[in-house]
Structures are given as C-alpha cells and as structure tokens.
LOGUDO-736280 format. One record per residue (C-alpha): residue in three letters; x, y, z. Coordinates in steps of 0.25 Angstrom, whole numbers, padded with zeros to 4 digits, always signed. Layout:
<sites>
ALAXYZ/...
</sites>
This chain:
<sites>
UNK-0090-0064-0061/UNK-0096-0055-0073/UNK-0085-0059-0083/UNK-0076-0071-0086/UNK-0062-0070-0080/UNK-0049-0067-0088/UNK-0037-0075-0084/UNK-0023-0069-0086/UNK-0014-0080-0082/UNK-0002-0076-0072/UNK-0003-0061-0074/UNK-0018-0060-0070/UNK-0028-0051-0078/UNK-0026-0039-0068/UNK-0011-0039-0070/UNK-0013-0039-0085/UNK-0022-0027-0083/UNK-0011-0021-0075/UNK+0000-0023-0085/UNK-0009-0017-0097/UNK-0014-0006-0088/UNK+0000-0002-0083/UNK+0005-0001-0098/UNK-0007+0007-0102/UNK-0005+0016-0090/UNK+0009+0019-0093/UNK+0005+0023-0108/UNK-0008+0030-0104/UNK-0001+0039-0094/UNK+0009+0043-0104/UNK-0003+0046-0114/UNK-0008+0056-0104/UNK+0004+0062-0099/UNK+0011+0062-0113/UNK-0001+0068-0119/UNK+0000+0080-0109/UNK+0015+0080-0112/UNK+0013+0082-0127/UNK+0002+0092-0125/UNK+0011+0101-0116/UNK+0024+0099-0123/UNK+0018+0101-0137/UNK+0012+0114-0133/UNK+0025+0118-0127/UNK+0033+0114-0139/UNK+0024+0122-0148/UNK+0024+0134-0139/UNK+0039+0134-0138/UNK+0041+0131-0153/UNK+0050+0119-0149/UNK+0051+0111-0161/UNK+0061+0101-0156/UNK+0051+0098-0144/UNK+0039+0097-0154/UNK+0047+0087-0162/UNK+0050+0078-0150/UNK+0035+0079-0145/UNK+0031+0074-0159/UNK+0040+0062-0157/UNK+0035+0060-0143/UNK+0021+0061-0148/UNK+0023+0049-0157/UNK+0028+0041-0146/UNK+0017+0046-0137/UNK+0006+0042-0147/UNK+0011+0028-0150/UNK+0013+0025-0135/UNK+0000+0031-0129/UNK-0010+0031-0141/UNK-0006+0017-0147/UNK+0000+0009-0136/UNK-0009+0016-0125/UNK-0021+0013-0132/UNK-0018-0002-0133/UNK-0015-0003-0119/UNK-0028+0004-0115/UNK-0036-0006-0123/UNK-0027-0017-0116/UNK-0032-0012-0102/UNK-0047-0013-0107/UNK-0044-0027-0112/UNK-0038-0032-0100/UNK-0047-0025-0089/UNK-0059-0030-0098/UNK-0054-0044-0097/UNK-0049-0044-0083/UNK-0059-0035-0075/UNK-0071-0035-0084/UNK-0080-0031-0072/UNK-0072-0019-0068/UNK-0070-0015-0082/UNK-0086-0015-0084/UNK-0087-0007-0071/UNK-0077+0004-0076/UNK-0084+0004-0090/UNK-0098+0006-0085/UNK-0094+0016-0074/UNK-0086+0025-0083/UNK-0093+0024-0096/UNK-0093+0039-0097/UNK-0079+0041-0092/UNK-0073+0030-0102/UNK-0081+0037-0113/UNK-0075+0050-0110/UNK-0061+0044-0109/UNK-0062+0038-0123/UNK-0065+0052-0128/UNK-0052+0057-0122/UNK-0045+0044-0127/UNK-0050+0047-0141/UNK-0045+0062-0140/UNK-0032+0056-0135/UNK-0030+0047-0147/UNK-0035+0057-0158/UNK-0027+0069-0152/UNK-0014+0061-0150/UNK-0014+0056-0165/UNK-0017+0071-0170/UNK-0006+0076-0161/UNK+0004+0067-0166/UNK+0000+0065-0181/UNK-0003+0079-0184/UNK+0009+0085-0177/UNK+0014+0097-0186/UNK+0001+0097-0194/UNK-0007+0104-0183/UNK-0006+0118-0178/UNK+0002+0119-0165/UNK-0010+0123-0156/UNK-0019+0112-0162/UNK-0008+0102-0161/UNK-0005+0105-0146/UNK-0020+0105-0144/UNK-0021+0091-0149/UNK-0011+0086-0139/UNK-0018+0093-0128/UNK-0031+0086-0131/UNK-0023+0073-0130/UNK-0017+0076-0117/UNK-0030+0081-0110/UNK-0038+0069-0116/UNK-0027+0059-0111/UNK-0027+0065-0097/UNK-0043+0065-0097/UNK-0042+0050-0100/UNK-0032+0048-0089/UNK-0042+0055-0079/UNK-0054+0047-0083/UNK-0046+0034-0083/UNK-0040+0037-0070/UNK-0053+0040-0063/UNK-0059+0027-0069/UNK-0047+0018-0064/UNK-0048+0026-0050/UNK-0062+0021-0049/UNK-0057+0007-0049/UNK-0050+0010-0036/UNK-0061+0018-0029/UNK-0074+0020-0036/UNK-0079+0029-0025/UNK-0094+0030-0024/UNK-0097+0023-0037/UNK-0100+0009-0032/UNK-0112+0016-0025/UNK-0117+0026-0034/UNK-0111+0022-0048/UNK-0109+0036-0052/UNK-0100+0039-0063/UNK-0094+0052-0057/UNK-0091+0045-0043/UNK-0084+0034-0051/UNK-0075+0043-0059/UNK-0073+0053-0048/UNK-0068+0042-0038/UNK-0058+0045-0027/UNK-0046+0039-0035/UNK-0048+0046-0048/UNK-0041+0059-0044/UNK-0028+0052-0038/UNK-0027+0043-0051/UNK-0029+0055-0060/UNK-0018+0063-0053/UNK-0009+0051-0052/UNK-0011+0047-0067/UNK-0010+0061-0072/UNK+0004+0061-0065/UNK+0007+0048-0070/UNK+0004+0053-0084/UNK+0013+0065-0083/UNK+0024+0058-0077/UNK+0024+0046-0086/UNK+0023+0054-0099/UNK+0035+0062-0095/UNK+0043+0049-0092/UNK+0039+0044-0106/UNK+0043+0058-0112/UNK+0057+0057-0105/UNK+0060+0043-0111/UNK+0055+0047-0125/UNK+0063+0060-0125/UNK+0076+0053-0119/UNK+0075+0042-0131/UNK+0072+0052-0142/UNK+0078+0065-0139/UNK+0093+0069-0141/UNK+0091+0084-0140/UNK+0095+0087-0125/UNK+0088+0100-0125/UNK+0075+0095-0130/UNK+0076+0083-0120/UNK+0078+0093-0109/UNK+0066+0100-0113/UNK+0057+0088-0113/UNK+0063+0084-0099/UNK+0059+0097-0093/UNK+0046+0098-0100/UNK+0042+0084-0095/UNK+0047+0083-0081/UNK+0037+0093-0074/UNK+0025+0084-0079/UNK+0032+0072-0074/UNK+0035+0078-0060/UNK+0021+0082-0060/UNK+0016+0068-0063/UNK+0025+0062-0052/UNK+0018+0071-0042/UNK+0004+0068-0047/UNK+0007+0053-0046/UNK+0011+0055-0032/UNK-0001+0064-0028/UNK-0011+0055-0035/UNK-0005+0042-0029/UNK-0006+0048-0015/UNK-0020+0052-0017/UNK-0023+0039-0024/UNK-0018+0032-0011/UNK-0026+0041-0001/UNK-0039+0038-0009/UNK-0037+0023-0010/UNK-0049+0015-0005/UNK-0047+0007+0008/UNK-0045-0006+0001/UNK-0035-0001-0009/UNK-0027+0006+0002/UNK-0027-0008+0009/UNK-0023-0015-0003/UNK-0012-0005-0005/UNK-0006-0007+0009/UNK-0008-0022+0010/UNK+0000-0025-0003/UNK+0015-0023-0001/UNK+0017-0023-0016/UNK+0008-0011-0018/UNK+0015-0004-0007/UNK+0028-0007-0014/UNK+0022-0002-0027/UNK+0017+0011-0021/UNK+0031+0014-0016/UNK+0036+0011-0030/UNK+0026+0020-0036/UNK+0029+0032-0028/UNK+0044+0029-0029/UNK+0044+0028-0044/UNK+0036+0041-0045/UNK+0046+0048-0035/UNK+0058+0042-0043/UNK+0052+0048-0056/UNK+0049+0061-0049/UNK+0063+0062-0044/UNK+0070+0058-0057/UNK+0062+0068-0065/UNK+0064+0079-0055/UNK+0079+0078-0054/UNK+0080+0074-0068/UNK+0073+0081-0079/UNK+0067+0092-0070/UNK+0080+0096-0063/UNK+0090+0090-0072/UNK+0085+0089-0087/UNK+0093+0079-0095/UNK+0092+0067-0085/UNK+0082+0060-0093/UNK+0090+0061-0106/UNK+0094+0047-0104/UNK+0083+0037-0109/UNK+0087+0027-0098/UNK+0084+0037-0087/UNK+0071+0041-0094/UNK+0067+0027-0095/UNK+0070+0024-0080/UNK+0061+0036-0076/UNK+0050+0031-0085/UNK+0052+0017-0079/UNK+0049+0023-0065/UNK+0037+0030-0070/UNK+0032+0017-0076/UNK+0034+0010-0063/UNK+0027+0020-0055/UNK+0015+0020-0065/UNK+0014+0005-0066/UNK+0015+0004-0051/UNK+0004+0014-0049/UNK-0005+0006-0058/UNK-0003-0007-0051/UNK-0006-0001-0037/UNK-0019+0005-0042/UNK-0023-0008-0047/UNK-0019-0016-0035/UNK-0026-0008-0024/UNK-0040-0010-0030/UNK-0040-0025-0025/UNK-0049-0032-0022/UNK-0057-0023-0032/UNK-0055-0020-0047/UNK-0064-0008-0045/UNK-0065-0004-0030/UNK-0078-0008-0023/UNK-0084-0012-0037/UNK-0077-0023-0044/UNK-0069-0034-0036/UNK-0056-0041-0041/UNK-0065-0053-0042/UNK-0072-0047-0054/UNK-0085-0044-0046/UNK-0093-0032-0042/UNK-0092-0030-0027/UNK-0107-0031-0025/UNK-0107-0044-0031/UNK-0099-0052-0021/UNK-0110-0055-0011/UNK-0119-0060-0022/UNK-0108-0069-0029/UNK-0105-0075-0015/UNK-0120-0079-0013/UNK-0122-0084-0028/UNK-0108-0090-0030/UNK-0096-0086-0037/UNK-0097-0096-0049/UNK-0112-0094-0050/UNK-0112-0079-0050/UNK-0103-0078-0063/UNK-0109-0081-0076/UNK-0095-0086-0081/UNK-0092-0095-0069/UNK-0106-0100-0068/UNK-0106-0104-0083/UNK-0092-0111-0080/UNK-0097-0119-0069/UNK-0110-0123-0076/UNK-0102-0128-0088/UNK-0091-0135-0081/UNK-0098-0140-0068/UNK-0113-0142-0071/UNK-0114-0151-0059/UNK-0113-0139-0049/UNK-0125-0132-0056/UNK-0138-0133-0048/UNK-0151-0135-0055/UNK-0154-0120-0056/UNK-0141-0118-0064/UNK-0133-0112-0052/UNK-0120-0117-0046/UNK-0122-0125-0034/UNK-0111-0121-0025/UNK-0112-0134-0017/UNK-0108-0142-0029/UNK-0096-0134-0032/UNK-0088-0141-0021/UNK-0093-0155-0026/UNK-0085-0153-0039/UNK-0072-0161-0040/UNK-0059-0154-0036/UNK-0055-0150-0050/UNK-0069-0144-0052/UNK-0068-0136-0039/UNK-0054-0131-0043/UNK-0059-0127-0057/UNK-0071-0119-0052/UNK-0062-0113-0041/UNK-0053-0108-0053/UNK-0065-0102-0060/UNK-0068-0094-0047/UNK-0054-0090-0046/UNK-0054-0084-0060/UNK-0066-0076-0057/UNK-0063-0072-0043/UNK-0048-0071-0042/UNK-0042-0071-0056/UNK-0042-0055-0057/UNK-0031-0055-0046/UNK-0024-0068-0045/UNK-0017-0077-0055/UNK-0019-0092-0052/UNK-0005-0099-0050/UNK+0005-0089-0055/UNK+0005-0075-0058/UNK+0000-0062-0052/UNK-0006-0065-0038/UNK-0008-0080-0040/UNK-0019-0086-0032/UNK-0012-0100-0031/UNK+0001-0096-0024/UNK-0007-0086-0015/UNK-0014-0098-0008/UNK-0001-0107-0009/UNK-0001-0116+0003/UNK-0015-0112+0008/UNK-0024-0122+0013/UNK-0038-0124+0007/UNK-0044-0118+0019/UNK-0035-0105+0018/UNK-0039-0104+0003/UNK-0054-0105+0006/UNK-0053-0095+0017/UNK-0046-0085+0008/UNK-0056-0086-0003/UNK-0068-0084+0007/UNK-0062-0072+0013/UNK-0054-0066+0001/UNK-0056-0052+0004/UNK-0054-0053+0019/UNK-0041-0061+0017/UNK-0036-0051+0007/UNK-0044-0038+0005/UNK-0038-0036-0009/UNK-0046-0048-0014/UNK-0061-0048-0018/UNK-0071-0055-0009/UNK-0074-0070-0011/UNK-0086-0070-0020/UNK-0090-0085-0020/UNK-0096-0096-0011/UNK-0089-0105-0001/UNK-0090-0116-0011/UNK-0083-0107-0022/UNK-0072-0104-0012/UNK-0069-0118-0011/UNK-0068-0119-0026/UNK-0058-0107-0027/UNK-0050-0113-0015/UNK-0049-0126-0022/UNK-0044-0118-0035/UNK-0034-0110-0027/UNK-0029-0122-0020/UNK-0027-0129-0033/UNK-0019-0117-0039/UNK-0010-0115-0026/UNK+0004-0120-0028/UNK+0009-0130-0018/UNK+0017-0126-0006/UNK+0032-0123-0009/UNK+0042-0134-0006/UNK+0047-0133+0008/UNK+0035-0128+0015/UNK+0031-0134+0028/UNK+0018-0143+0026/UNK+0006-0137+0033/UNK-0006-0144+0040/UNK-0015-0148+0028/UNK-0027-0144+0035/UNK-0023-0131+0041/UNK-0010-0127+0034/UNK-0003-0125+0047/UNK+0011-0129+0048/
</sites>
C-alpha cells in the first residue's frame, strides 16, 4: 500500500528475486570459503616453499577474483534492484533497522575488494608475510560480511523481540542468526572446496600437485558438510510456529528438505571415500563437476526453503506478503483497501470519478454500481497490490486463475474474506466486503473454464 506494485509476468517478482539470489549465494559463499582457502593455502605454500603450489594458487586467484569480485558484485547489485522493486516496504524496514550493520558490512566489503586486488595484482611484488597478511584480511573480512548478512536475513524469519522494542541488538541477535551463521559458514567451506576441485581437475596435469590440492581441500569440505547439517537442524528446531506449520503443510517443501540433506550426505560420502580416503578420484573433471552439481543443488534448495517458510510474511510478524505492515491491517479494513493507498486512490479518482464522494473519498457503496468491466478492472488493481507478490494471474508461478478454476462466486468470496483462515500461509484480507466483491469478480474473470468432460454442477451451489 505504500508503494506501486511491480508486475513480473509469469515468473512473479518473488521468483525473480529467488533466481537472482540463488545465483548470488552460490558465488558469494565461494567468495567467503575461497578467500579462507587462499589465505590458508598461500600461507602453507610460502611456509613449505612449494613453488608449484604457489603457481597454481596464483592461477586460481585470477579465477577467484573474476568470479567473486566482478560477477559477485553484479549479482549483489541485482539483489538490491529486485528486492527494491518487488518488496520495497520490507527493504525499507531492513535498511532502517540495520543502518549500523549495513554500514559495517560495507566497510568489510571495501576491505574485501581492495585486499583481493592487492593480493592478485601484487603477487610476487610484496614480501611473503605481507602478501599472506593481505589475503588473510580478505578472508576474515569476507567471513565477517557473511556473519552480518546472515543475521539480517535471519531477522526476516524471526525478528524476536524487535517488533515490540525496536532495539538494534535484539534484531541482530535474533534466534535464527546463529543457525544461519553456522550453516552458511559450512556452505562456504564446502562450496569453495568443490569449486577448487573442479578448477584443479580442469587446469592441473601434475598428479602429485593434484593429490596435494585434494588432500588440502577435503578436510574443510567435510567440516562444511557437518556445519551445514548442524546449522540446518538448529534452524529447524528454532523455527517460529507458523514457519514450522508452513514447512509441514507443503509436500514440496518436505521433498526439498529431504533433497537438501540427501545432497549434503551424498557430497560428504563422495568426499570421504574419494579424495579423503582415496586421493585421485576427483582427477576426472566429470566427477568433480558432478560433485559440484550436488553441492549447488543442496545450496539452492536450502535458499528456496528458507524463503518459502516465511509465508504469509516477508519479515515475520512485521511485513506481510501483501506489502503491508501487520499493524496496518485493521485500519485498512475500516478505511477501505483502495482508499488507504495513495496509488490506488489516485487511480480510482482518475479512472472512476463517479465513485468519489463529496469529501474526496471513495464511496464503497458506489463501487458495486459500476459496470461489470469496471468492477473487474478495480478487482485487478486490488489483486496486483494484495496478491501479486505471491501469485501470477493466468499462467506462471502459483497462478490465481487456475487455483479457483471451477469455483462458484460464493466460494471465491468466502475464500477472500477468510484468506488467512482458509490457508494460513496467505495474509489476512485487508479490504471491505465491497472490495471483496470486486476481487471475486476479477478472479472469476481470469479463471479458465472447466476442462472438457467434467460433469456439470448446480449453477447455484456447484454440487453435482
């Protein structure tokens, strides 16, 4: 209600956010784990005077900088662009709540960028200790960024006491922060090792050097798999009641949870019996790529589950999926959904001035006096503000039209008036009874006809 809506046809805006976010997460976790890998291994190579290993690390550093600093920065900007358009209210809440945290994270981000370029471009021109210190600055800064961002994203799932006290520390130290920090640290360690395995398999011909890289990278990968599992279990135990209910009630999320732990377990087993116990297995690029694929599947699945269980909220107990603050619903119901939003009120006033009263307000009684086409159009406006964040229209992700296919008008009206009671993962209806009629008319208009071969029902009751 505070901002114009952004319509992404077919895919929907939240799914676009998910696509951009997953791509960024896969790169950002490598930026953290890969930075720690380079810090540990560069120090080790200098200490052992292993020039062949140093030469490989220099080649890997180029690949690392290009992928994480260049492409990672682009996808990071892409996340801010998409969330700012798709969920402006939630974005505003996160920015205002965590101003100090964001400022701190940006300092670490600048340290990452500067130290990464110094580490790569001044390779061989700095004293060994200075060079190793530079990459450690990068690794620690990258992990510190992960900690801050993990705590902020965890706030969206469980802000704890913040809705009552609006205290920064209660927001940043929420109950979901530690589980996500643990699991994301594990993900960074595991994913970075899988990137290293594939890069080494594609670029190294020396079997001895390849075996060294395998043995040096496997232990952090195994540790990462363990941390992912521990963090995931703790995350599940500390889920808010509504998130647990959303997880159990959606069969697809249960399947994805099983897929997540299965993918993590498969990677652990392959690494344990492969490079840990039998170095040389990952010498094949195909095998390395397959193991990386399982890691990507696990990380992507985890991100989707984390987003899905927040419904009906964008920020738990703070911002609803209908782009409203939770404490606004009662007022909007009294005032009227179209009347409460500056954009919706301006649209009605411009397009249908006949429904405006003498004091410049929308007369809700006049809404149902509009012709059918006008009611459907205003119902579409309500849909875009109230439902667009989770539903496509006729086709795409969770399309509203097919979801009410074959429903009678009475069934659609009942659904709208008791949205959150009919399905607790949907936000409560925030309009008047007259506006519910408009939305019902729109949904009936976009609903496809019954499939051929269906038995006709009673036109009044829908009973067969």
